[in-house]
A tleap script that builds the chain and sets N, CA, C and O, in Angstrom:
source leaprc.protein.ff14SB
mol = sequence {
  NMET THR THR LEU VAL ALA LEU THR ALA VAL
  LEU LEU ALA SER GLY PRO VAL PRO ALA ALA
  PRO ALA GLU PRO PRO PRO PRO ALA PRO PRO
  ALA SER PRO ALA THR ARG ALA PRO PRO ALA
  VAL VAL ASP HIE GLY GLY ALA GLY SER ALA
  ARG VAL ARG MET MET ASP GLY ALA THR GLY
  GLY PHE GLY ALA VAL ALA ALA ILE GLU ARG
  VAL LYS ASN PRO VAL LEU VAL ALA ARG LYS
  VAL LEU GLU THR PRO HIE LEU LEU ILE MET
  GLY ASP GLY ALA THR ARG PHE ALA ARG ALA
  MET GLY SER ARG ASP HIE ASP PRO VAL CYS
  PRO GLU SER ARG ALA ARG TYR GLU ALA PHE
  ASP ARG ARG TYR ARG GLU ASN MET ALA TRP
  SER VAL ALA CARG
}
set mol.1.N position { 133.059 -80.096 118.976 }
set mol.1.CA position { 132.667 -79.070 119.078 }
set mol.1.C position { 132.905 -78.397 120.250 }
set mol.1.O position { 132.396 -77.300 120.481 }
set mol.2.N position { 133.923 -79.187 121.302 }
set mol.2.CA position { 134.917 -78.322 121.865 }
set mol.2.C position { 135.488 -77.033 121.174 }
set mol.2.O position { 135.169 -75.871 121.427 }
set mol.3.N position { 136.419 -77.487 120.230 }
set mol.3.CA position { 137.090 -76.881 118.969 }
set mol.3.C position { 136.347 -75.581 118.645 }
set mol.3.O position { 136.760 -74.422 118.607 }
set mol.4.N position { 135.101 -76.117 118.416 }
set mol.4.CA position { 134.294 -74.409 117.964 }
set mol.4.C position { 134.061 -73.608 118.721 }
set mol.4.O position { 133.718 -72.461 118.435 }
set mol.5.N position { 134.260 -74.239 120.287 }
set mol.5.CA position { 133.667 -73.199 121.532 }
set mol.5.C position { 134.920 -72.325 121.684 }
set mol.5.O position { 135.038 -71.104 121.793 }
set mol.6.N position { 135.840 -73.345 121.659 }
set mol.6.CA position { 137.266 -72.483 122.022 }
set mol.6.C position { 137.394 -71.363 120.485 }
set mol.6.O position { 137.752 -70.191 120.602 }
set mol.7.N position { 137.078 -71.913 119.286 }
set mol.7.CA position { 137.483 -71.056 118.375 }
set mol.7.C position { 136.244 -69.636 118.454 }
set mol.7.O position { 136.614 -68.485 118.223 }
set mol.8.N position { 135.290 -69.858 118.687 }
set mol.8.CA position { 134.293 -68.941 119.169 }
set mol.8.C position { 134.915 -67.828 120.053 }
set mol.8.O position { 134.839 -66.642 119.731 }
set mol.9.N position { 135.579 -68.291 121.263 }
set mol.9.CA position { 136.017 -67.522 122.249 }
set mol.9.C position { 137.069 -66.648 121.506 }
set mol.9.O position { 136.966 -65.423 121.437 }
set mol.10.N position { 137.963 -67.273 121.022 }
set mol.10.CA position { 138.900 -66.363 120.290 }
set mol.10.C position { 138.595 -65.265 119.786 }
set mol.10.O position { 139.011 -64.155 120.115 }
set mol.11.N position { 137.776 -65.567 118.881 }
set mol.11.CA position { 136.952 -64.357 117.945 }
set mol.11.C position { 136.513 -63.392 118.363 }
set mol.11.O position { 136.660 -62.274 117.868 }
set mol.12.N position { 135.590 -63.805 119.847 }
set mol.12.CA position { 135.052 -62.965 120.645 }
set mol.12.C position { 135.953 -61.875 121.401 }
set mol.12.O position { 135.769 -60.688 121.668 }
set mol.13.N position { 137.001 -62.769 121.634 }
set mol.13.CA position { 137.928 -61.617 122.352 }
set mol.13.C position { 138.842 -61.000 121.438 }
set mol.13.O position { 139.466 -60.207 122.142 }
set mol.14.N position { 139.175 -60.936 120.528 }
set mol.14.CA position { 140.040 -60.716 119.425 }
set mol.14.C position { 139.493 -58.952 119.160 }
set mol.14.O position { 140.215 -57.999 118.868 }
set mol.15.N position { 138.094 -58.961 119.365 }
set mol.15.CA position { 137.437 -57.649 119.425 }
set mol.15.C position { 136.438 -57.608 117.631 }
set mol.15.O position { 136.343 -58.591 116.895 }
set mol.16.N position { 136.009 -56.611 117.419 }
set mol.16.CA position { 135.108 -56.445 116.238 }
set mol.16.C position { 136.216 -56.168 114.893 }
set mol.16.O position { 137.111 -55.331 115.010 }
set mol.17.N position { 136.059 -56.870 113.783 }
set mol.17.CA position { 136.357 -57.065 112.723 }
set mol.17.C position { 136.227 -55.706 112.010 }
set mol.17.O position { 135.145 -55.241 111.651 }
set mol.18.N position { 137.522 -55.058 111.821 }
set mol.18.CA position { 137.433 -53.532 111.007 }
set mol.18.C position { 136.762 -53.535 109.810 }
set mol.18.O position { 137.069 -54.400 108.990 }
set mol.19.N position { 135.832 -52.666 109.527 }
set mol.19.CA position { 134.610 -52.826 107.951 }
set mol.19.C position { 136.027 -52.662 106.990 }
set mol.19.O position { 137.122 -52.230 107.352 }
set mol.20.N position { 135.648 -53.116 105.762 }
set mol.20.CA position { 136.592 -52.487 104.737 }
set mol.20.C position { 136.000 -51.084 104.158 }
set mol.20.O position { 134.903 -50.558 104.349 }
set mol.21.N position { 137.124 -50.663 103.377 }
set mol.21.CA position { 136.795 -49.142 103.245 }
set mol.21.C position { 135.242 -49.613 101.818 }
set mol.21.O position { 134.967 -50.566 101.089 }
set mol.22.N position { 134.753 -48.453 102.084 }
set mol.22.CA position { 133.659 -48.192 101.170 }
set mol.22.C position { 134.022 -48.056 99.758 }
set mol.22.O position { 134.888 -47.250 99.419 }
set mol.23.N position { 133.402 -48.809 98.906 }
set mol.23.CA position { 133.707 -48.375 97.397 }
set mol.23.C position { 132.861 -47.748 96.619 }
set mol.23.O position { 131.939 -48.086 97.361 }
set mol.24.N position { 132.183 -46.986 95.591 }
set mol.24.CA position { 131.467 -46.379 95.015 }
set mol.24.C position { 130.968 -47.650 93.995 }
set mol.24.O position { 131.731 -48.386 93.369 }
set mol.25.N position { 129.704 -47.698 93.997 }
set mol.25.CA position { 128.896 -48.894 93.283 }
set mol.25.C position { 129.560 -48.337 91.796 }
set mol.25.O position { 129.996 -47.190 91.695 }
set mol.26.N position { 129.570 -49.113 90.895 }
set mol.26.CA position { 129.758 -49.407 89.571 }
set mol.26.C position { 128.932 -48.748 89.100 }
set mol.26.O position { 127.879 -48.647 89.730 }
set mol.27.N position { 129.105 -47.905 87.565 }
set mol.27.CA position { 128.194 -47.172 86.951 }
set mol.27.C position { 127.058 -47.758 86.203 }
set mol.27.O position { 127.446 -48.457 85.267 }
set mol.28.N position { 125.752 -47.684 86.333 }
set mol.28.CA position { 124.955 -48.639 85.662 }
set mol.28.C position { 125.134 -48.550 84.258 }
set mol.28.O position { 125.669 -47.701 83.545 }
set mol.29.N position { 124.617 -49.520 84.049 }
set mol.29.CA position { 124.620 -49.456 82.233 }
set mol.29.C position { 123.649 -48.715 81.706 }
set mol.29.O position { 122.596 -48.580 82.327 }
set mol.30.N position { 123.863 -48.058 80.360 }
set mol.30.CA position { 122.901 -47.481 79.982 }
set mol.30.C position { 121.710 -48.487 79.359 }
set mol.30.O position { 121.913 -49.450 78.620 }
set mol.31.N position { 120.290 -47.963 79.899 }
set mol.31.CA position { 119.268 -48.533 79.212 }
set mol.31.C position { 119.291 -48.539 77.213 }
set mol.31.O position { 119.437 -47.621 76.407 }
set mol.32.N position { 119.118 -49.704 77.076 }
set mol.32.CA position { 119.438 -49.567 75.557 }
set mol.32.C position { 118.313 -50.733 75.179 }
set mol.32.O position { 117.890 -51.395 76.127 }
set mol.33.N position { 117.873 -50.982 74.024 }
set mol.33.CA position { 117.297 -52.279 73.671 }
set mol.33.C position { 118.139 -53.331 73.476 }
set mol.33.O position { 117.444 -54.208 72.962 }
set mol.34.N position { 119.377 -53.769 73.618 }
set mol.34.CA position { 120.329 -54.397 73.791 }
set mol.34.C position { 120.270 -55.019 75.562 }
set mol.34.O position { 120.441 -56.163 75.984 }
set mol.35.N position { 120.038 -54.057 76.116 }
set mol.35.CA position { 120.483 -54.214 77.427 }
set mol.35.C position { 119.161 -54.112 78.445 }
set mol.35.O position { 119.176 -54.176 79.675 }
set mol.36.N position { 117.975 -53.928 77.529 }
set mol.36.CA position { 116.825 -53.752 78.642 }
set mol.36.C position { 115.638 -55.073 78.311 }
set mol.36.O position { 115.134 -55.453 77.254 }
set mol.37.N position { 115.502 -55.474 79.535 }
set mol.37.CA position { 114.774 -56.725 79.349 }
set mol.37.C position { 112.906 -56.366 78.607 }
set mol.37.O position { 112.284 -55.306 78.675 }
set mol.38.N position { 112.589 -57.322 78.139 }
set mol.38.CA position { 110.979 -56.489 77.508 }
set mol.38.C position { 109.785 -56.784 78.455 }
set mol.38.O position { 109.613 -57.785 79.151 }
set mol.39.N position { 109.198 -55.962 78.356 }
set mol.39.CA position { 108.182 -55.794 79.844 }
set mol.39.C position { 107.063 -56.743 79.595 }
set mol.39.O position { 106.090 -56.813 80.346 }
set mol.40.N position { 107.210 -57.437 78.577 }
set mol.40.CA position { 105.969 -58.721 78.683 }
set mol.40.C position { 106.404 -59.802 77.289 }
set mol.40.O position { 106.813 -59.280 76.252 }
set mol.41.N position { 106.293 -61.024 77.379 }
set mol.41.CA position { 106.383 -61.991 76.454 }
set mol.41.C position { 105.112 -62.007 75.575 }
set mol.41.O position { 103.954 -62.202 75.945 }
set mol.42.N position { 105.598 -61.749 74.272 }
set mol.42.CA position { 104.584 -61.988 73.434 }
set mol.42.C position { 104.275 -63.073 73.328 }
set mol.42.O position { 105.285 -63.715 73.040 }
set mol.43.N position { 102.866 -64.111 73.438 }
set mol.43.CA position { 102.512 -65.348 73.507 }
set mol.43.C position { 102.359 -65.702 71.817 }
set mol.43.O position { 102.464 -64.746 71.048 }
set mol.44.N position { 102.176 -66.715 71.397 }
set mol.44.CA position { 101.584 -67.293 69.843 }
set mol.44.C position { 100.330 -66.522 69.662 }
set mol.44.O position { 100.096 -66.313 68.472 }
set mol.45.N position { 99.424 -66.021 70.511 }
set mol.45.CA position { 98.313 -65.212 69.817 }
set mol.45.C position { 98.594 -63.925 69.660 }
set mol.45.O position { 97.606 -63.263 69.340 }
set mol.46.N position { 100.153 -62.987 69.830 }
set mol.46.CA position { 100.041 -61.752 69.608 }
set mol.46.C position { 100.039 -61.259 70.829 }
set mol.46.O position { 100.674 -60.204 70.834 }
set mol.47.N position { 99.520 -61.596 72.113 }
set mol.47.CA position { 99.069 -61.240 73.119 }
set mol.47.C position { 100.428 -60.954 74.200 }
set mol.47.O position { 101.220 -61.890 74.311 }
set mol.48.N position { 100.688 -59.740 74.952 }
set mol.48.CA position { 101.768 -59.526 75.733 }
set mol.48.C position { 101.001 -60.479 77.300 }
set mol.48.O position { 99.885 -60.468 77.820 }
set mol.49.N position { 102.047 -61.066 77.537 }
set mol.49.CA position { 101.700 -61.573 79.040 }
set mol.49.C position { 103.072 -61.726 79.923 }
set mol.49.O position { 104.138 -61.929 79.341 }
set mol.50.N position { 103.013 -61.631 81.206 }
set mol.50.CA position { 103.448 -61.130 82.315 }
set mol.50.C position { 103.601 -62.446 83.554 }
set mol.50.O position { 102.608 -63.163 83.673 }
set mol.51.N position { 104.400 -62.646 84.140 }
set mol.51.CA position { 104.456 -63.431 85.392 }
set mol.51.C position { 105.306 -62.714 86.651 }
set mol.51.O position { 106.331 -62.102 86.350 }
set mol.52.N position { 105.031 -62.760 87.586 }
set mol.52.CA position { 105.830 -61.714 88.730 }
set mol.52.C position { 105.606 -62.786 89.972 }
set mol.52.O position { 104.676 -63.567 90.175 }
set mol.53.N position { 106.493 -62.594 90.527 }
set mol.53.CA position { 106.248 -63.530 92.000 }
set mol.53.C position { 107.141 -62.628 93.301 }
set mol.53.O position { 108.253 -62.172 93.036 }
set mol.54.N position { 106.683 -62.488 94.336 }
set mol.54.CA position { 107.140 -61.571 95.605 }
set mol.54.C position { 106.968 -62.490 96.467 }
set mol.54.O position { 106.200 -63.453 96.464 }
set mol.55.N position { 107.823 -62.097 97.305 }
set mol.55.CA position { 107.917 -62.545 98.757 }
set mol.55.C position { 108.478 -61.786 99.754 }
set mol.55.O position { 109.625 -61.352 99.648 }
set mol.56.N position { 107.645 -61.542 100.907 }
set mol.56.CA position { 107.811 -61.311 102.239 }
set mol.56.C position { 109.230 -61.882 102.718 }
set mol.56.O position { 109.238 -63.106 102.852 }
set mol.57.N position { 110.162 -61.369 102.936 }
set mol.57.CA position { 111.096 -62.029 104.075 }
set mol.57.C position { 110.917 -61.544 105.382 }
set mol.57.O position { 111.923 -61.802 106.044 }
set mol.58.N position { 110.312 -61.126 105.842 }
set mol.58.CA position { 109.848 -60.900 107.548 }
set mol.58.C position { 108.479 -61.621 107.577 }
set mol.58.O position { 108.058 -61.725 108.729 }
set mol.59.N position { 107.798 -62.061 106.785 }
set mol.59.CA position { 106.690 -62.837 107.282 }
set mol.59.C position { 106.838 -64.398 106.779 }
set mol.59.O position { 106.647 -65.385 107.490 }
set mol.60.N position { 107.290 -64.397 105.148 }
set mol.60.CA position { 107.542 -65.487 104.676 }
set mol.60.C position { 106.726 -65.515 103.474 }
set mol.60.O position { 107.097 -66.149 102.485 }
set mol.61.N position { 105.251 -64.634 103.514 }
set mol.61.CA position { 104.375 -64.565 102.751 }
set mol.61.C position { 104.887 -64.734 101.173 }
set mol.61.O position { 105.984 -64.296 100.827 }
set mol.62.N position { 104.177 -65.269 100.446 }
set mol.62.CA position { 104.244 -65.454 98.804 }
set mol.62.C position { 103.105 -65.112 98.330 }
set mol.62.O position { 102.017 -65.513 98.744 }
set mol.63.N position { 103.375 -64.041 97.071 }
set mol.63.CA position { 102.142 -63.614 96.413 }
set mol.63.C position { 102.534 -64.240 94.877 }
set mol.63.O position { 103.589 -64.870 94.950 }
set mol.64.N position { 101.953 -64.227 93.501 }
set mol.64.CA position { 102.202 -64.530 92.465 }
set mol.64.C position { 101.442 -64.291 91.822 }
set mol.64.O position { 100.311 -64.545 92.235 }
set mol.65.N position { 101.571 -63.680 90.463 }
set mol.65.CA position { 100.400 -63.910 88.630 }
set mol.65.C position { 101.163 -64.300 87.733 }
set mol.65.O position { 102.298 -63.891 87.490 }
set mol.66.N position { 100.716 -64.905 87.339 }
set mol.66.CA position { 101.134 -65.647 85.976 }
set mol.66.C position { 100.273 -65.772 84.683 }
set mol.66.O position { 99.322 -66.548 84.778 }
set mol.67.N position { 100.451 -65.123 83.464 }
set mol.67.CA position { 99.955 -65.287 82.369 }
set mol.67.C position { 98.961 -64.184 82.278 }
set mol.67.O position { 97.996 -64.243 81.516 }
set mol.68.N position { 99.227 -63.102 83.120 }
set mol.68.CA position { 98.574 -61.817 83.394 }
set mol.68.C position { 98.564 -60.969 81.898 }
set mol.68.O position { 99.704 -60.765 81.482 }
set mol.69.N position { 97.476 -60.450 81.032 }
set mol.69.CA position { 97.685 -59.644 80.095 }
set mol.69.C position { 97.003 -58.376 80.387 }
set mol.69.O position { 96.086 -58.192 81.187 }
set mol.70.N position { 97.722 -57.336 79.443 }
set mol.70.CA position { 97.279 -56.061 79.737 }
set mol.70.C position { 96.951 -55.460 81.120 }
set mol.70.O position { 95.868 -54.968 81.437 }
set mol.71.N position { 98.181 -55.585 81.990 }
set mol.71.CA position { 98.357 -54.804 82.647 }
set mol.71.C position { 99.548 -54.450 83.108 }
set mol.71.O position { 100.419 -55.283 83.358 }
set mol.72.N position { 99.733 -52.889 83.299 }
set mol.72.CA position { 101.059 -52.130 83.171 }
set mol.72.C position { 101.859 -52.699 84.457 }
set mol.72.O position { 102.651 -53.600 84.184 }
set mol.73.N position { 101.801 -52.422 85.439 }
set mol.73.CA position { 102.524 -52.897 86.678 }
set mol.73.C position { 102.126 -54.118 87.512 }
set mol.73.O position { 101.666 -53.979 88.646 }
set mol.74.N position { 102.370 -55.736 86.741 }
set mol.74.CA position { 102.028 -56.834 87.706 }
set mol.74.C position { 102.389 -57.247 88.782 }
set mol.74.O position { 101.836 -58.157 89.400 }
set mol.75.N position { 103.608 -56.472 89.224 }
set mol.75.CA position { 104.143 -56.779 90.573 }
set mol.75.C position { 103.498 -56.059 91.671 }
set mol.75.O position { 103.734 -56.161 92.875 }
set mol.76.N position { 102.512 -55.198 90.975 }
set mol.76.CA position { 101.432 -54.541 92.126 }
set mol.76.C position { 100.273 -55.456 92.553 }
set mol.76.O position { 99.678 -55.665 93.610 }
set mol.77.N position { 100.201 -55.909 91.309 }
set mol.77.CA position { 98.855 -57.331 91.610 }
set mol.77.C position { 99.662 -58.536 92.539 }
set mol.77.O position { 99.113 -59.010 93.534 }
set mol.78.N position { 100.856 -58.919 92.152 }
set mol.78.CA position { 101.238 -59.746 93.018 }
set mol.78.C position { 101.444 -59.279 94.284 }
set mol.78.O position { 101.252 -60.026 95.243 }
set mol.79.N position { 101.855 -57.998 94.445 }
set mol.79.CA position { 101.697 -57.631 95.909 }
set mol.79.C position { 100.066 -57.670 96.593 }
set mol.79.O position { 99.877 -57.829 97.799 }
set mol.80.N position { 99.355 -57.558 95.949 }
set mol.80.CA position { 97.566 -57.832 96.430 }
set mol.80.C position { 97.424 -59.166 96.845 }
set mol.80.O position { 96.945 -59.527 97.920 }
set mol.81.N position { 98.012 -60.135 95.636 }
set mol.81.CA position { 97.919 -61.524 96.137 }
set mol.81.C position { 98.351 -61.925 97.155 }
set mol.81.O position { 97.721 -62.802 97.746 }
set mol.82.N position { 99.691 -61.365 97.750 }
set mol.82.CA position { 100.570 -61.590 98.848 }
set mol.82.C position { 99.303 -61.098 99.717 }
set mol.82.O position { 98.839 -61.983 100.435 }
set mol.83.N position { 98.857 -60.226 99.761 }
set mol.83.CA position { 97.650 -59.990 100.887 }
set mol.83.C position { 96.351 -60.719 101.060 }
set mol.83.O position { 95.487 -60.196 101.764 }
set mol.84.N position { 96.078 -62.142 100.356 }
set mol.84.CA position { 94.977 -62.840 100.554 }
set mol.84.C position { 95.548 -64.265 100.575 }
set mol.84.O position { 96.687 -64.689 100.380 }
set mol.85.N position { 94.515 -64.798 100.841 }
set mol.85.CA position { 94.963 -66.294 101.494 }
set mol.85.C position { 95.353 -66.984 100.081 }
set mol.85.O position { 95.241 -68.209 100.102 }
set mol.86.N position { 95.713 -66.523 99.075 }
set mol.86.CA position { 96.045 -67.169 97.907 }
set mol.86.C position { 97.333 -66.964 97.443 }
set mol.86.O position { 97.776 -65.825 97.597 }
set mol.87.N position { 98.155 -67.923 96.827 }
set mol.87.CA position { 99.483 -68.028 96.377 }
set mol.87.C position { 99.665 -67.424 95.061 }
set mol.87.O position { 100.312 -66.412 94.793 }
set mol.88.N position { 99.030 -68.153 94.306 }
set mol.88.CA position { 98.814 -67.548 92.623 }
set mol.88.C position { 98.045 -67.606 91.969 }
set mol.88.O position { 97.727 -68.735 91.594 }
set mol.89.N position { 97.348 -66.509 91.483 }
set mol.89.CA position { 96.327 -66.283 90.598 }
set mol.89.C position { 96.781 -66.243 89.020 }
set mol.89.O position { 97.558 -65.373 88.628 }
set mol.90.N position { 96.287 -67.162 88.214 }
set mol.90.CA position { 96.835 -67.033 86.784 }
set mol.90.C position { 95.481 -66.453 85.701 }
set mol.90.O position { 94.294 -66.286 85.982 }
set mol.91.N position { 96.244 -66.232 84.340 }
set mol.91.CA position { 95.010 -66.037 83.400 }
set mol.91.C position { 94.256 -65.041 83.723 }
set mol.91.O position { 94.348 -64.169 84.587 }
set mol.92.N position { 93.292 -65.343 82.703 }
set mol.92.CA position { 91.819 -64.599 82.926 }
set mol.92.C position { 91.440 -64.134 84.363 }
set mol.92.O position { 90.783 -63.120 84.604 }
set mol.93.N position { 91.904 -64.947 85.230 }
set mol.93.CA position { 91.228 -64.604 86.530 }
set mol.93.C position { 92.403 -63.849 87.374 }
set mol.93.O position { 92.130 -63.385 88.481 }
set mol.94.N position { 93.573 -63.747 86.889 }
set mol.94.CA position { 94.787 -62.813 87.305 }
set mol.94.C position { 94.544 -61.199 86.603 }
set mol.94.O position { 95.017 -60.166 87.079 }
set mol.95.N position { 93.697 -61.292 85.373 }
set mol.95.CA position { 93.730 -60.285 84.993 }
set mol.95.C position { 92.274 -59.526 85.347 }
set mol.95.O position { 91.991 -58.347 85.131 }
set mol.96.N position { 91.387 -60.630 85.995 }
set mol.96.CA position { 90.102 -59.754 86.196 }
set mol.96.C position { 90.354 -59.374 87.872 }
set mol.96.O position { 89.687 -58.459 88.356 }
set mol.97.N position { 91.328 -60.107 88.708 }
set mol.97.CA position { 91.302 -59.832 90.070 }
set mol.97.C position { 92.319 -58.247 89.742 }
set mol.97.O position { 91.872 -57.247 90.305 }
set mol.98.N position { 93.524 -58.064 88.935 }
set mol.98.CA position { 93.917 -56.707 88.672 }
set mol.98.C position { 92.906 -55.586 88.664 }
set mol.98.O position { 92.999 -54.634 89.438 }
set mol.99.N position { 91.761 -55.739 87.612 }
set mol.99.CA position { 91.180 -54.829 87.439 }
set mol.99.C position { 89.750 -54.458 88.816 }
set mol.99.O position { 89.141 -53.399 88.963 }
set mol.100.N position { 89.601 -55.724 89.596 }
set mol.100.CA position { 89.239 -55.548 90.637 }
set mol.100.C position { 90.142 -54.380 91.754 }
set mol.100.O position { 89.519 -53.507 92.358 }
set mol.101.N position { 91.148 -54.489 91.845 }
set mol.101.CA position { 92.087 -54.008 92.297 }
set mol.101.C position { 92.501 -52.736 91.944 }
set mol.101.O position { 93.250 -52.040 92.630 }
set mol.102.N position { 92.004 -52.418 90.845 }
set mol.102.CA position { 92.101 -50.952 90.101 }
set mol.102.C position { 93.161 -50.815 89.007 }
set mol.102.O position { 93.602 -49.771 88.525 }
set mol.103.N position { 93.419 -51.832 88.771 }
set mol.103.CA position { 94.757 -51.939 87.608 }
set mol.103.C position { 93.936 -50.869 86.233 }
set mol.103.O position { 92.708 -50.788 86.185 }
set mol.104.N position { 94.419 -50.477 85.690 }
set mol.104.CA position { 93.382 -50.306 84.433 }
set mol.104.C position { 94.149 -50.801 83.087 }
set mol.104.O position { 95.367 -50.942 82.969 }
set mol.105.N position { 93.246 -51.010 82.195 }
set mol.105.CA position { 93.910 -51.520 80.623 }
set mol.105.C position { 95.135 -50.883 80.109 }
set mol.105.O position { 95.294 -49.705 79.791 }
set mol.106.N position { 96.039 -51.934 80.078 }
set mol.106.CA position { 97.651 -51.600 79.213 }
set mol.106.C position { 98.318 -52.307 78.577 }
set mol.106.O position { 98.739 -53.337 79.104 }
set mol.107.N position { 98.662 -51.979 77.153 }
set mol.107.CA position { 99.278 -53.055 76.369 }
set mol.107.C position { 100.772 -53.106 76.698 }
set mol.107.O position { 101.620 -52.315 76.286 }
set mol.108.N position { 100.906 -53.829 77.252 }
set mol.108.CA position { 102.464 -53.979 77.594 }
set mol.108.C position { 103.775 -54.227 76.686 }
set mol.108.O position { 104.971 -54.063 76.923 }
set mol.109.N position { 103.241 -54.578 75.822 }
set mol.109.CA position { 104.378 -54.981 74.554 }
set mol.109.C position { 105.051 -53.783 74.107 }
set mol.109.O position { 104.574 -52.712 73.733 }
set mol.110.N position { 106.340 -54.196 74.224 }
set mol.110.CA position { 106.946 -52.759 73.354 }
set mol.110.C position { 107.552 -53.151 71.726 }
set mol.110.O position { 107.976 -54.221 71.289 }
set mol.111.N position { 107.390 -51.794 71.055 }
set mol.111.CA position { 107.783 -51.647 69.919 }
set mol.111.C position { 108.269 -53.025 69.285 }
set mol.111.O position { 107.730 -53.795 68.490 }
set mol.112.N position { 109.662 -53.040 70.031 }
set mol.112.CA position { 110.651 -54.170 69.851 }
set mol.112.C position { 110.339 -55.686 69.967 }
set mol.112.O position { 110.771 -56.534 69.185 }
set mol.113.N position { 109.596 -55.910 70.956 }
set mol.113.CA position { 109.243 -57.453 70.880 }
set mol.113.C position { 107.658 -57.504 70.077 }
set mol.113.O position { 107.049 -58.573 70.120 }
set mol.114.N position { 107.208 -56.647 69.558 }
set mol.114.CA position { 105.891 -57.004 68.819 }
set mol.114.C position { 106.713 -56.888 67.430 }
set mol.114.O position { 106.061 -57.457 66.555 }
set mol.115.N position { 107.578 -56.500 67.067 }
set mol.115.CA position { 108.407 -56.167 65.707 }
set mol.115.C position { 109.209 -58.264 65.604 }
set mol.115.O position { 109.348 -58.915 64.568 }
set mol.116.N position { 109.483 -58.640 66.778 }
set mol.116.CA position { 110.513 -59.750 67.166 }
set mol.116.C position { 109.122 -61.096 66.833 }
set mol.116.O position { 109.122 -62.091 66.108 }
set mol.117.N position { 108.284 -60.622 67.568 }
set mol.117.CA position { 107.088 -62.185 67.312 }
set mol.117.C position { 106.656 -61.716 66.045 }
set mol.117.O position { 106.201 -62.686 65.439 }
set mol.118.N position { 106.578 -60.620 65.316 }
set mol.118.CA position { 105.595 -60.782 64.063 }
set mol.118.C position { 107.031 -61.393 63.158 }
set mol.118.O position { 106.889 -62.352 62.400 }
set mol.119.N position { 108.089 -60.870 63.301 }
set mol.119.CA position { 109.214 -61.803 62.288 }
set mol.119.C position { 109.216 -63.106 62.225 }
set mol.119.O position { 109.361 -63.811 61.227 }
set mol.120.N position { 108.981 -63.542 63.778 }
set mol.120.CA position { 109.040 -64.772 63.926 }
set mol.120.C position { 107.814 -65.454 63.224 }
set mol.120.O position { 107.879 -66.494 62.568 }
set mol.121.N position { 106.634 -64.676 63.472 }
set mol.121.CA position { 105.587 -65.368 63.086 }
set mol.121.C position { 105.314 -65.435 61.674 }
set mol.121.O position { 104.398 -66.130 61.234 }
set mol.122.N position { 106.105 -64.709 60.912 }
set mol.122.CA position { 106.381 -64.613 59.339 }
set mol.122.C position { 106.803 -65.820 59.310 }
set mol.122.O position { 106.025 -66.707 58.959 }
set mol.123.N position { 108.095 -66.113 59.666 }
set mol.123.CA position { 109.101 -67.495 59.425 }
set mol.123.C position { 108.400 -68.388 59.896 }
set mol.123.O position { 108.643 -69.414 59.262 }
set mol.124.N position { 107.516 -68.601 60.814 }
set mol.124.CA position { 106.781 -69.617 60.746 }
set mol.124.C position { 106.005 -70.327 60.010 }
set mol.124.O position { 106.240 -71.514 59.786 }
set mol.125.N position { 105.132 -69.789 59.608 }
set mol.125.CA position { 104.174 -69.635 58.433 }
set mol.125.C position { 104.979 -69.827 56.971 }
set mol.125.O position { 104.443 -70.439 56.048 }
set mol.126.N position { 105.874 -69.435 56.893 }
set mol.126.CA position { 106.418 -69.702 55.457 }
set mol.126.C position { 107.459 -71.105 55.570 }
set mol.126.O position { 107.828 -71.731 54.576 }
set mol.127.N position { 107.785 -71.401 56.778 }
set mol.127.CA position { 107.941 -72.705 56.572 }
set mol.127.C position { 107.147 -74.048 56.917 }
set mol.127.O position { 107.591 -75.188 57.052 }
set mol.128.N position { 106.036 -73.642 57.005 }
set mol.128.CA position { 105.155 -74.454 57.824 }
set mol.128.C position { 104.566 -74.490 56.153 }
set mol.128.O position { 104.213 -75.601 55.757 }
set mol.129.N position { 104.478 -73.590 55.401 }
set mol.129.CA position { 103.839 -73.882 54.306 }
set mol.129.C position { 104.599 -74.404 52.970 }
set mol.129.O position { 104.053 -74.682 51.903 }
set mol.130.N position { 106.280 -74.489 53.336 }
set mol.130.CA position { 106.972 -75.001 53.083 }
set mol.130.C position { 107.060 -76.283 53.202 }
set mol.130.O position { 107.626 -76.958 52.342 }
set mol.131.N position { 106.518 -76.800 54.276 }
set mol.131.CA position { 106.974 -78.416 54.793 }
set mol.131.C position { 105.323 -78.866 54.393 }
set mol.131.O position { 105.209 -80.065 54.141 }
set mol.132.N position { 104.395 -78.274 54.332 }
set mol.132.CA position { 102.954 -78.597 53.709 }
set mol.132.C position { 103.034 -79.228 52.024 }
set mol.132.O position { 102.641 -80.347 51.695 }
set mol.133.N position { 103.659 -78.172 51.075 }
set mol.133.CA position { 104.034 -78.281 50.336 }
set mol.133.C position { 104.613 -79.427 49.651 }
set mol.133.O position { 104.267 -79.887 48.563 }
set mol.134.N position { 105.615 -79.861 50.488 }
set mol.134.CA position { 106.811 -80.933 50.044 }
set mol.134.C position { 106.131 -82.270 50.076 }
set mol.134.O position { 106.759 -83.289 49.791 }
savepdb mol mol.pdb
quit
């Protein structure tokens, strides 16, 4: 402990640490289907669902939504959950909560995600038919 106190005294006596020269941030990569995250996860039924969580660093409050469907900005819904006594609202309850908070109906599935799901579903059905026929 004495060593720590002595080291602290030396550091305080030496004055402030000079700031490192500021460097400009690297340029952001262009938004493309390869670098852009899909706005929603397409589930087995073909519907788009999302999950969002957020925490207020000042208060430690937490709010989240999961399996929320047909909402344009689920992060705004999670923010509203943060203002309630609840921590997590999911599924149909989350969607109903979003509507009660004023969120309008919106299909969040982008064309790329829809095409990936349809290709997967087609391959899945072909494989199931092949395995049943054997």
